[in-house]
Steps between C-alpha positions, in 0.01 A plus 500: 500500500315786338359616833843490666650698212222756526563546872870551439424755227263695725754502784767628263273778372409601856871507587577736211204721594635514855842610371342773287291621794801500733715703262 
């Protein structure tokens, strides 16, 4: 559970970073 949650959190952070870089 904890590992899965961590992966989801990292993916979300990377997604936001991508949006910031694209803007």
